[in-house]
N, C-alpha and C positions, 0 to 999 in steps of 0.2 A: 233535217230528219223530222218527220211528222211525229207530234207528241202522242204517246200512247198511255192512256190512263191505267191500263192493266199492268204496265211495267212498274208504275209507282205503287200499285197495289201489291205487287210482288216484292218491291223494295220494303214496303211496310211489314210484310210477313217476315222478311229476313231480319230487319232491324229489331222488331219486337221479340222475335225468338231469341236474339242475342241478349237484349236488355233483360228480358224475363229470366233467361238462363243465369245471368250474373246476379240478379236480384233474388230469384227463388230457384236455386239449382236443384232442389229436391222435387219441385213441382214440374219444372221444365228441364229435365236432365240432358236433353239432346239439342238444346237451343243453339249450341255452338255451330250447328250446320248453317245458320244464317250467314256466316262469313262466306261459306262456299257458294251460297246463292248469290251473294253480292259479287263474288268473283265472276260468275257466269254472266250476270247482268252487265257488269263493267266491260267484259270482253266483247259482248254483243254490241253494246251501244257505241263503244269507241271504234270498233271495226266497221260498223254500219256507217258512221260518219266519215271514215277514211274512204270507204267504197264510194260514197256520194261525191267526195272531193275528186276521186279518180274519174268518175263519170263526167265531172265538169272540166277536167283537163289534167290536173296534177294535185298532189298532196301539198297543202300549204303548212309546212312544219311549224313555222313561226306562229301562224294563226292558231294552229292546234295547241301549242304550248300556252299561248296567251289565254285561250279559252279555259284550259285546265287551271291556270293560275287564278283567273277570275272566279272560277267555280269552287276551288278548294281552299285557297289561301285565307280568305276573310274569316271563315269559321275557325280554321285551325289557329290563326293568330289570336283571336279572341279567347279561345279555350286555353291555349298555352299561357297567355298573359294572365288570365284569371287564376290558373293553377299555380303559377310561380308566385303570385301575390298572396293567395290564401296560404300557400305552403310556408311563406316567410313567418307567419304567425303560428301555424299549427304543427309544423314538423320539427323534429330534432335535427341537429346539424348533420348527423350521419345520413338521415333520411333525406334531408334537403340537398345534400351533396349528390346523392344518387339521383334524385329528381332532376338536378341540374344537368347531369349527363343525359338523362332521358329526354329533357327538353331540347338539348343540343341535337340529339339523335332524331327527335321528332321533326325539328325544323329542317333537318337535312335529309329526311325520309330514309333513314337507315336504322330505324328502331328494331327491325327484325334481326339485323346483324348484331346489334348491341345486346339485345335480350338473349340471343343465341349464345353469345360469349359469356353471359352471366349464368346461364342454366347450368345446374350442377349441384354439387354437395352443399355449398354455402349459399345457394341462391335464396333470396328472401321470400317471405310469404307473398303470393301474388296480390292479395288484397291490399297490401301496403305500397303498391306501385301504381300511382294514379294515372300513369300514361302507358300502362302495359298494353292496352288495346291498340295502340298505334302501329303494332307490328303488321296488321293486315293492310292498313293504309300505306305503309312503306312498300309492301309487296306490289300493291296496285300502282303506286307512283313509279316504281322501278320498271314495271311493265309499260306504263305510259311513256317513259323516257326512251325506251328502245323500240317499242312496237311500230311507230310510224316509219322508222328506217327499215326495219325488217320487213314490214308490209310492202314497202316500195320495192325492195329487192326481190321479194317473193313474187310480187305482181308482174315484174318484168323478167322473171327468171325463166329458165328452160323447163323446170318441173312445174306442172300445172299447180296453180295457187292452192287449191283445196287440198290436194294430195300433200303438198309441202307442209301445210299447217297440221294436217292429220298426223304426219310423221313426227313433227315437233311435239305435238300433244301426247302421242303414244310414248315417245321416248321419255318425256318428263314424268308421265304417269308411272311407267315401269321402273324408272330410277327411284321414285318415291316409295314404291312397293318394296323394292329391293333393300332400301336403307332404313325403312321405318322400324324394323326389328332391332337393328344394331345401333342406330343413331336416330332415335325418335325426335330429339330436338332439332337435328339438322333437317329431317324430313318435314318438320312442321314449319320452320322459319326460312328455309332455303327458297328464294324466289324462283329458281329454276325448277325445283321439284313441285312447286305449287302453280307454276305457269300453265299447266295443262287445263286447270279449271277456267282460267281466263281465255285460253285458246279454244276451249269448248264453246264459249260464247262467240268467239271469232268464227269458228266453223259454222255455227248457226247463221251468223250474219252473211256468210258466203252462200249458204244454201237458200236463204230467202231472197237473195239478190238475183239479178239476171246476169251476173258476171261470175259464174261459178268456175269457169275455165275447165269444165268437164268436157269429155270428148263429144258428147251429144247434149245439146241444150235446146229446149223448146222455148217458145215465147213465154210460157208460164214457168214460174220458178219451180225448183225441184220439189219442195215440200207441198206446194199447192197441188201438184199432180198426184202426190201420194195421199195427202189428206183431203180428199175430195167430197166427203160426206159429213154432214153435221153430226150425225149419230156417232161416228167414229171420233170426231173432235170432242164431243161431250164425254165419251168414255175415257179418252186419253187425259182430258183435263181433270176429270174426277179422280182417276187413279193417281195422277201426279200429285194433286192436292192431298189425297189420302196418304200417299207415301211420305210427303213432306211432314204432315202432321204426326204421322206415326213415328218418324225419326225424332221430331222435336220432343215428343212426350215419352218415348220409350227407349231411345238411344241413350247411352251414357258414356262417360269418359273411360270405361274399362275396354271399350272397343278401340282397336288401333286406328288412329286417324292422323293423317290421311291414309287410306287403304282402299281395297276394293269396295268397302262399304260407302266410300265417298261418291262412288259412281251413281248411287241411287238418288241423293238429293241433287247432284249435278245434272243427271239426265232428266229428272223431274222438272228442274228449272228450265232446261232447254225446251221441253215439251210445252210447259206453260207459256213461255214466251212465244212459241210457235203458233199455238192454237187458241190462246185465250181470247183473241180478237173475235173469233167466229164461233166460240163455244158458249153454251149456256152458263156453265159454271164459271168460266172466265169473266163473262159479262156481269153476272150477278154478284160474284164474290169479290174478284180482284178490282172491279171498278166501283165498289162500294165507296161512297163519299168519305167516310171516316178513314178507311184504308188508304185511299188516294191522298188524303191530307197528311196522314202519318208518313206516307211515302215521300211527299214533298219536303218534309222536315227531317227525313231519315238521316241525312249526312250529319247535320249538327246534333241530332239526337244520339247518334252513335258516338260522336265526339264527347258529348257532355256526360252520358250516363255513367261511364266507368269512373271518371274523377269524382263525381258526386258520391257514388257508392264507396269508393276507396277512402275518401276523407271521412265519411260517416263511420266506416269501419275503424279507421285510425283513431278518431276522437272518442267513439263510443266503446272501443275495445271489441265489440261484436255487433252484428246487425240482426235484430229480430224482424218479424214479419211487418210490423208497423213502420219501423225505420226504413225497411226495404221499399215498402209501398210509397212512403213519402219521398224517398229518393227518386223513384221512377217518375212520380208526378212533377217533382222539381225539375228533373231532366227534360221532361216534355215541355214545361213552361220555358226553360232556358233555350231549348231548341227552337221553339216557335218564335221567341223574341229575336234570336240570332238570324233565323231565316227571313223574317219580314223586315227587320230593320238593318240588317247587314248583308247577308248573303244575296238575297234577291235583288236589291237595288244595285249592288256592285256587279253582279252577274249580267244584268241587263245593260250596263253602261259599256257597250261594246265599242263605242267610237272614241273613247278617251284613253289614249295610250299611256298617259301619265298614271292612271290607276294601277296598271300592271307594274310600273316601276316602283310605285309606292308600296304595293303589296310585297314585291321582292325585298325591298328595303325593310319593311316591317317584319317579314319572316327572318331575315338575316339578323336583325336587331334582337329578336326573341331568342334566336339561337346563340347569339353573343352573350346575352344575359344568363342563359343556361350554362354556358361555358364558364362564365365568371363564378357562378355559384359552385360549380364542380371543382374548379381549380383553386378556389378559396376555401375548400373543405366545409362548405355549407355555412360559412360565417358563424363560427362557434361563439363569438363574442355577443351574439344576440341575447344570450341568457347565461351569463357567466356563473351564476350560483349553482348551476347543475352541470357545468362543463366537466368537473371532476368525474362525475358518473357517466356522462354522455361519451366521454373519450374512451370508455371501456367497451362500448358497443363494437363488436367484431374486431376487437384489438387482437391482432394475430401477428406472429413473427416466425413463420416457417415458409421457406427454408432459412430465411434470415441470413446469418453469417455462414451457414453451411455451404459447401462448395458443390457444384453440379458435376457429376462424373458420368461418363458414358460407358455402358456395358458392352460386352462383345456382341450381344444380340441387337444392339442399337437402341436399347432402352436407357433411361436415365435414372440415377439415384443421387442422393445428397449425402455428403460426408464432411467430417471436420479434418480429414487428412487426404492427401493425394494418393498415398500408397499404403498397403499393408494394414487395413483395419483389423481390429481384434474383436470388436463388438458389432453386432447386427441388431438394429431396432426394427421390428416388423409389426405392421398393423395399419390402422386407419388414422384419422386426425387425432385420436386420443393418445397415440404415441407421438405424433408430430408435435403435440403441445409441449413435449419435453425437449424438443430441438433447441430452444434458446438456452437450456441448461447445459446440454451436451456440447453445443457449438463452442463454448469457451473452455471446455475441459480438455486441454491438449494432451493430458495424460491418459485420456480414454479415447483412443483412435476408433472412431465409430462410423458406421454407414447406416442410413435410414432407407428402408424399403417400405414404402407406404402408398396408400391410395385413399382419398376421402370417401368414406362410406363403404370401404372394402373390408369385409370381415376376414381376419386371418384364421379362418376355420375351413379346412378342406371340405369340399362338396357343398358348401353354402354359397348359393348363387347371389353375387353382388355385382355381376358383370366385371369381375376383377381377376380374370385368369392370369393376367401378366404378373400379378403380385407374387405368385408362387414360382413362376418361371424365373423371375429376377432373383428371388430368394435363393433358389437352388443354384443359380449361376454364381452368385456372390459366395456362397458356401464352398463351391467347388474350386473357385479361383483364388481364395484367400485362406490364411491360417486363422480362422475364426475360433475364439475361445468361448465367447459368451453370446447367447441369443436372448434378447429382451423383447417381450411381446406385450402389447397392450392394445385395447380396442374398446369400443362402445358396447361392452358386454350387456349393459342394462338395456340397450336398444335391441340387440340381436336376440338375447336370451330371455327377456321379459316381455318387451313389446312385440318383437318379431317384425317390425316394419320401421321404415325411415320417415317418421312423421306422417304427412299426408301424401308423400311422393310415391312410394312404392313399398311392396312387401318383400321380405327375404324368404328364400326357399332352400330346403335341403334337397339335393339332387340324388336320387337313387335310380341309376340307369336313366330311363326316359321319364321316370316319375318325378314330379316336383311336389314336395310336401311343405306347406307353408310353415314358417316359424311362428306364426300366430296360433298354431295348434300345439297342444302338449306333446304330441308325437314328434313334430318338427323340432321343438326345443330339445327334447331328449336325444334325438339323433345328432343334432348340432353339438350338444355338450359332449357326447361320446366321441364324436369326430375330433373335437378340439383336444380332449384328454389323450386320445391315442396319438395325435400329432405331437404334442409336447412331450409325451412319454418316450416316443421314438427319438426325438431330438435330444432328450436328456441322457440317452445312452452314449452320445458322442460329444455333447457340449454342456457347458453350464447354462441352464435355462432359468430365466427370471421372468415371471409374469407380474406385470403391474396391474393389479385389480382395478376395475373401473372406478373413476371418481364419481361421487354422488351427482345425480342429475335432478334439477328442480327448476320450475319456472321462477321460483323466488330468488334464484341466483341471477336471473337475467337482468342486466342493467336497464332494459326498456321497462320491465315490470317495476323495478325499483323507482324509476322516474315517474311512473304513472300510479304511484302509491299502491303497489301490489294489486294490479289488474283493475283498479277502479277506472271510470271513464276519464279520458284525458280532457283538460280544460281546452276551450277554444283557442287559447293562446298559451304557448309554452312558457311565456313570461309569468303566468299564474301558477305554475307548478310549485309545489312545496319542496323544501329542501329534503333530500332523501334521509330516511331513518334506518337505523340498524334493525334488522329483523332476525330473530332467533327461531330455528325450527329443527325438527328431528329428521334424520335420514329416513327416507321411505322404507317401510318394512320389507317390501319385495326386493329392494336393492340390498338391504342388509342381509336378507336370507340368501341371495345369490352370492354375496361376498363370502359368507360363512361356508356355503356349499363348495364354492370353487377353491377356497383356501384349504379345506379338508381334503378334497379330491386331489389337488395338485401336490400337496405335501406328501401324500402317499405315493406319488409317482416320481419322487426325487426332484421335484421342481420347486425352486425357491419362489417366495411370494412377497411382493411389496404392496402394502395396503395404503393406497393414496388417501382413502377416507380418514385414516388416522391423522394425517397432516391437515386435511381440510376441515374435518369435523371431529375434533377431539371429544371423546366420550359420547360419540354419535350425535352431538349437538352442532348444528351448522350456523354460520353467520354469513349474511350476504355481503357485508362490508368488513374490511380489515380495520385495524385500529386507526389507520391513517385516513379513514373515510372513503377509501377507494374500493370499488367492487373487485372481488377476486376472480370472477368469471367474466368472459366476454359475451356469453349468451347463457342458455340454460344448462349447458353441459361441457363447455370448453374453458380451461383455465387460462388466465391472462399470463403473458410472458414474465412480467415483473414478479408475480406471485410464485411462479415455478422457480425462477432464479433465486429468490430470497428464502423460500420455505422448504425446498426439497433437498437440503444438504444430506439428509439421511439416505436418500437414493444414491447420491454420489458416493457416500461412504460404503454403501452396499456394493456398488459397482467396483470400487477400488480394491475390494477384498480379493479380486481376481488378478491383481497386478503383482 
């Protein structure tokens, strides 16, 4: 295939939009569309190469894969090897363990599936995942794995080739549109639902070839017949560039993506690839020497930029403008070195088959190392003096010893008995944290009906409608005496949002009122009070008021000396110190308000803050030097088992 400088220019536009989006998200809020541009370019180039091979006789599948290996593996191996080495010194064991899994997934090109499985309530902050960006590469590789075979089948099939690909792309697109509202993570990471973008490039490759398999084909290709005037090409080129830049600087993550909006950058990319050779704007802008050079190093630049930014974030605690700028410059330098000294020489060594074998071995070995890190729990012995604190990170034991039970509706709940529960625990992870305490209390036959991030507040939208269905089902099928409710009330009724992930809403008919507003909070409180008041007419109701929340409880913060910058090596971390602090006034105010309102409605109250922070004074470490929290707002299992005997006593009053 003839080299086209303007495609490297478009590659540069795509990679720089992604890099700048990650480095300066407030300045370039829509830079994530660069990935969509990459998908179109990849689909076009790969399909064009396959069409050329068909013109010569047949698709050489082995040769195709060998070229992909020489093109991709060298840079990936270098980046993964560097990341796993740097992480040995700079990451905590829990972080290193997760990275090991991501290295194994990256080497196997299944990062999108692994990250999809991790997305959810306890998913870590994206900035602390140095290989998060490999999801898009995995989708491309999965396309490369299957496309030569599908291409051959389509080419020889009864249905005209172009029509077949159009049907596949349309189906993929519509499935994504259908699922993005109910399963945004699935729509984002699922290769089938993102394949329409790659297939869009494939469609373009068919249109600009002389093998369209259309009913009527002239000697000139389809697009050249349509786009026959330079003025039209210039207008299309200008409008396409304008739309891409508009999306890069004015689009933001509040737009559903992928969605109908994705069509604009995808169609703009198609037009730019089609017309840029013969348009003024294409020649002047996309063939600019600087852009073309960035396009040449675009692949290693994409690979390097996110690990660099991620490690700076991990070590510094946050990234300011200067650190972000230095990270981008370092990424460009590393990308250039990788391209000129590793990627380019190996890619051009087409005659040596041993290179391909060595690259496969190298990738397999890196994946093996990642697996070793993961299955050895991040090698905690690297820094034994902080293991006591580090072991607290994400220490969780739910459902633990609780048994899984199936409901009549097909849903699942967890219980410490097989039949006839008397206690129902309803709520989110803040009631799940009491599971280890109840699991061993055989005299308290209990069932847990929970969902991470699911508010047990009617009409509050947490995408958790099944929570109340299962609750009503359990109540109707068992002789329940006591209902115990707990939840992250501080999050729902003070913040109104789940960190940086999403907001909560109170639904009033078709209207959604954010809980970030005073009106939303007031409506949510009234809904909860009515809910427990109605329950109290039939059952004994106990509300466990929310436990105090603070970043000072977080073991990661304890390890980094209360949010100070992390040393380059975890070996240099100081031993953790006990920190004393007062409960947040907003949280204290909410506890007092809820206690007063609930007691008036014949609802019993258990104040967890009295156990955790006596006299409203909190300590991040227990007397034994162990953190009592697993993050900023979840209690550790050992602490619940050893310190919440008063809750057991309160529950036993019903027996």
